[in-house]
C-alpha positions as CSV (number, residue, x, y, z in Angstrom):
1,M,-83.4,-74.6,-100.9
2,V,-85.6,-71.9,-102.8
3,S,-84.4,-72.1,-106.6
4,Q,-83.9,-68.9,-108.2
5,P,-86.1,-67.9,-111.2
6,L,-84.3,-68.1,-114.6
7,S,-84.7,-64.6,-115.4
8,Q,-82.1,-63.9,-112.6
9,F,-79.4,-65.6,-114.8
10,L,-80.4,-64.0,-118.0
11,P,-79.1,-60.7,-119.6
12,S,-81.1,-57.4,-119.7
13,T,-82.4,-56.0,-122.8
14,A,-80.1,-53.1,-122.1
15,D,-77.1,-55.4,-122.7
16,L,-78.4,-56.9,-125.8
17,P,-78.5,-56.0,-129.4
18,C,-81.8,-54.5,-130.5
19,S,-81.7,-56.1,-133.9
20,D,-79.8,-58.2,-136.1
21,E,-78.8,-55.2,-138.1
22,T,-79.7,-57.1,-141.6
23,P,-80.6,-54.5,-144.2
24,V,-83.8,-54.6,-145.9
25,D,-83.7,-55.1,-149.6
26,N,-86.9,-53.3,-150.5
27,E,-88.6,-50.3,-148.9
28,D,-91.9,-52.2,-148.2
29,Q,-90.1,-54.2,-145.6
30,N,-89.9,-51.0,-143.7
31,L,-92.9,-49.2,-144.8
32,L,-95.7,-51.7,-144.4
33,P,-95.0,-52.9,-140.8
34,N,-95.0,-49.2,-139.9
35,V,-98.3,-48.5,-141.8
36,L,-99.9,-51.5,-139.4
37,L,-98.3,-49.9,-136.5
38,F,-99.7,-46.5,-137.0
39,L,-103.1,-47.8,-137.9
40,L,-103.0,-49.9,-134.5
41,K,-102.3,-46.9,-132.6
42,S,-105.4,-45.3,-134.0
43,I,-107.5,-48.6,-133.6
44,W,-106.3,-49.3,-129.9
45,A,-105.7,-45.7,-128.8
46,E,-107.3,-46.2,-125.5
47,R,-105.7,-49.6,-124.7
48,M,-102.4,-49.8,-123.0
49,D,-101.9,-53.5,-122.8
50,W,-100.3,-54.2,-126.1
51,Y,-96.9,-53.8,-128.0
52,F,-96.3,-53.9,-131.8
53,G,-92.5,-54.2,-132.6
54,V,-91.0,-53.6,-136.0
55,D,-87.6,-55.0,-137.1
56,M,-87.0,-55.7,-133.4
57,A,-85.1,-58.5,-131.8
58,V,-87.1,-61.0,-129.8
59,Y,-85.0,-63.0,-127.1
60,H,-86.4,-66.3,-125.8
61,T,-85.4,-69.2,-124.0
62,T,-86.6,-71.9,-126.4
63,G,-83.5,-72.0,-128.4
64,E,-80.0,-73.2,-127.9
65,D,-78.8,-69.7,-126.7
66,P,-81.0,-67.0,-125.2
67,T,-78.7,-64.3,-126.4
68,I,-79.3,-65.1,-130.0
69,P,-82.7,-63.6,-130.9
70,V,-85.1,-64.0,-133.7
71,V,-85.9,-60.8,-135.5
72,P,-89.4,-60.7,-137.4
73,D,-90.3,-57.9,-139.5
74,A,-93.1,-57.2,-137.1
75,F,-94.9,-58.8,-134.0
76,L,-97.6,-58.2,-131.7
77,S,-97.8,-59.0,-127.9
78,I,-100.9,-58.6,-125.9
79,G,-101.1,-58.2,-122.2
80,V,-97.8,-56.5,-121.7
81,E,-97.2,-52.7,-121.2
82,R,-97.5,-50.3,-124.1
83,R,-94.5,-48.5,-122.9
84,K,-92.3,-50.7,-120.4
85,G,-91.8,-48.6,-117.4
86,G,-92.9,-45.6,-119.3
87,K,-89.9,-45.9,-121.7
88,S,-89.5,-47.3,-125.2
89,R,-88.1,-50.8,-125.4
90,L,-84.7,-51.5,-126.8
91,S,-85.7,-55.1,-127.6
92,Y,-88.2,-57.7,-126.4
93,A,-87.0,-60.3,-124.0
94,V,-89.8,-62.8,-123.0
95,W,-88.3,-63.2,-119.7
96,E,-88.7,-59.6,-119.0
97,E,-92.3,-59.5,-120.2
98,A,-93.7,-62.0,-117.6
99,G,-93.3,-64.8,-120.2
100,V,-95.6,-63.2,-122.7
101,V,-94.6,-64.4,-126.3
102,P,-95.9,-62.5,-129.3
103,I,-99.3,-63.7,-130.4
104,L,-98.7,-62.7,-134.0
105,V,-95.5,-62.4,-136.1
106,L,-95.2,-61.0,-139.7
107,E,-92.3,-61.9,-142.0
108,M,-92.1,-60.2,-145.2
109,V,-90.2,-62.2,-147.9
110,S,-87.3,-60.5,-149.7
111,Q,-85.3,-61.5,-152.8
112,T,-83.1,-63.6,-150.6
113,L,-85.1,-66.0,-148.8
114,R,-84.2,-66.1,-144.9
115,G,-86.0,-69.1,-143.7
116,E,-89.7,-67.7,-143.9
117,Y,-91.1,-70.9,-144.9
118,D,-88.9,-73.3,-142.7
119,D,-86.3,-72.2,-140.1
120,K,-88.2,-69.2,-138.9
121,M,-91.5,-71.1,-138.9
122,G,-90.0,-73.7,-136.6
123,I,-88.7,-71.3,-134.3
124,Y,-91.9,-69.4,-133.8
125,A,-93.8,-72.6,-133.4
126,K,-91.5,-73.8,-130.8
127,L,-91.8,-70.4,-129.0
128,G,-95.6,-70.6,-129.2
129,V,-96.5,-67.7,-131.5
130,L,-100.2,-68.2,-132.3
131,Y,-100.4,-66.6,-135.7
132,Y,-97.6,-66.7,-138.2
133,L,-98.1,-64.3,-141.3
134,V,-96.1,-64.4,-144.4
135,Y,-96.1,-61.7,-146.9
136,N,-94.5,-62.4,-150.3
137,P,-96.1,-60.0,-152.9
138,E,-93.6,-60.5,-155.5
139,L,-93.5,-64.3,-155.1
140,W,-89.8,-64.3,-154.3
141,G,-88.5,-67.9,-154.2
142,Q,-91.2,-69.4,-156.3
143,K,-89.0,-72.0,-158.0
144,R,-88.5,-73.5,-154.6
145,N,-91.9,-72.6,-153.2
146,K,-94.5,-73.0,-155.9
147,K,-97.1,-74.0,-153.3
148,H,-96.8,-70.6,-151.6
149,Q,-99.1,-67.6,-152.2
150,A,-98.5,-63.8,-151.8
151,F,-100.3,-63.6,-148.4
152,E,-100.5,-66.7,-146.0
153,A,-101.9,-66.8,-142.5
154,Y,-100.9,-69.7,-140.3
155,K,-102.2,-70.8,-137.0
156,L,-100.4,-72.9,-134.4
157,V,-102.4,-76.0,-133.8
158,G,-101.2,-78.8,-131.7
159,G,-97.6,-77.5,-131.9
160,E,-97.4,-77.3,-135.8
161,Y,-98.6,-74.3,-138.2
162,Q,-101.6,-74.9,-140.3
163,L,-102.4,-72.7,-143.2
164,Q,-105.8,-71.0,-142.8
165,V,-108.1,-69.9,-145.5
166,G,-109.9,-66.5,-146.1
167,E,-108.7,-63.0,-146.6
168,P,-108.9,-60.8,-144.7
169,Y,-108.2,-63.4,-142.1
170,W,-110.0,-62.8,-138.7
171,M,-108.1,-63.6,-135.6
172,P,-110.5,-63.8,-132.7
173,E,-107.7,-64.0,-130.1
174,V,-106.4,-60.7,-131.3
175,G,-109.7,-59.1,-132.2
176,L,-108.6,-58.0,-135.6
177,G,-108.6,-59.3,-139.0
178,I,-105.5,-58.7,-141.4
179,G,-105.2,-58.9,-145.2
180,R,-104.1,-57.1,-148.2
181,A,-106.0,-53.7,-149.7
182,Q,-105.5,-51.3,-152.4
183,V,-104.7,-48.1,-150.7
184,M,-104.1,-44.7,-152.2
185,S,-100.5,-43.5,-151.5
186,D,-98.2,-41.1,-153.2
187,N,-101.2,-40.4,-155.6
188,E,-101.6,-44.0,-156.7
189,L,-103.0,-47.1,-155.6
190,Q,-100.7,-49.5,-153.8
191,E,-101.1,-52.9,-152.4
192,Q,-100.6,-52.8,-148.6
193,L,-101.3,-54.9,-145.5
194,A,-104.2,-53.6,-143.4
195,W,-106.3,-54.3,-140.3
196,F,-110.0,-55.3,-140.7
197,N,-112.9,-55.5,-138.3
198,Q,-115.0,-58.7,-137.9
199,G,-117.4,-57.7,-140.5
200,G,-114.5,-57.5,-143.0
201,D,-114.4,-53.7,-143.2
202,R,-110.9,-52.2,-143.4
203,Y,-109.7,-49.8,-140.9
204,L,-108.8,-46.4,-142.7
205,T,-105.7,-44.4,-142.2
206,A,-105.8,-41.0,-140.5
207,E,-105.5,-39.5,-144.1
208,E,-108.4,-41.5,-145.5
209,R,-110.6,-40.5,-142.5
210,A,-109.7,-36.8,-142.9
211,E,-110.6,-37.1,-146.7
212,Q,-113.9,-38.7,-145.9
213,Q,-114.8,-36.0,-143.4
214,Q,-114.0,-33.4,-146.1
215,A,-116.0,-35.2,-148.8
216,R,-118.9,-35.3,-146.3
217,A,-118.6,-31.7,-145.5
218,E,-118.5,-30.8,-149.2
219,Q,-121.6,-32.9,-150.0
220,E,-123.6,-31.3,-147.2
221,Q,-122.5,-27.8,-148.5
222,R,-123.6,-28.6,-151.9
223,Q,-126.9,-29.8,-150.5
224,R,-127.3,-26.7,-148.6
225,E,-126.6,-24.6,-151.7
226,R,-129.1,-26.6,-153.8
227,L,-131.9,-26.0,-151.1
228,E,-131.1,-22.3,-150.8
229,A,-131.3,-22.0,-154.8
230,Y,-134.5,-24.0,-154.8
231,L,-136.2,-21.6,-152.0
232,R,-135.1,-18.4,-153.7
233,S,-136.7,-19.8,-157.0
234,Q,-140.0,-20.1,-155.0
235,G,-139.5,-16.7,-153.8
236,I,-138.4,-17.4,-150.3
237,D,-135.4,-15.8,-148.7
238,P,-133.5,-18.9,-147.1
239,N,-132.1,-16.4,-144.5
240,Q,-135.4,-15.3,-143.2
241,L,-136.9,-18.7,-142.3
242,P,-138.5,-19.0,-138.9
243,D,-136.9,-20.8,-136.2
């Protein structure tokens, strides 16, 4: 008798909640993962084999109940459709993604700890998430977690997460680095999470790239004006130069 695949007996994402509807308690929990998403859309604009979810339920079969998801602040999967069947995902069920689990998960610590340093870490380790990132800029819960830093990157080694060193932290399996950076936003410098290349250079936002282009254009214009002024001082009409 031929056994049926497990996915035949599991619910569809169309029938499962897309999130746990737990409200965020600070604006960065919503803002910063989306900043990473929009940056990734630019960095990997030509690639269609990745998906970056923000505050989305991840359903899996490594827990007691496959209908109870884990909901990271953000996650990245590689080797899946950018848009599944040409449509937006309602949630992420591993059994609907050919068994592909997220390669990276980001948890942002809030005023109320929600297992970022223990329970969720255990869930992601069992699921097989290679990189687990914890961002805690306000050092919430320091009374209980004095050993933790504002940004921590863990890698799954032998079934357990090991804290990594270096920031930005380079992830060769992802082809990106990640870390903190001071970025101009709303007319002031703000700490944000950002993607980096292997050389440690930060990928700029669309606004920053536009500002750089504008600055270069203005510099080139000033150089032309200085050259034209010099030529005129020498009795040469810059508009009458030979080709």
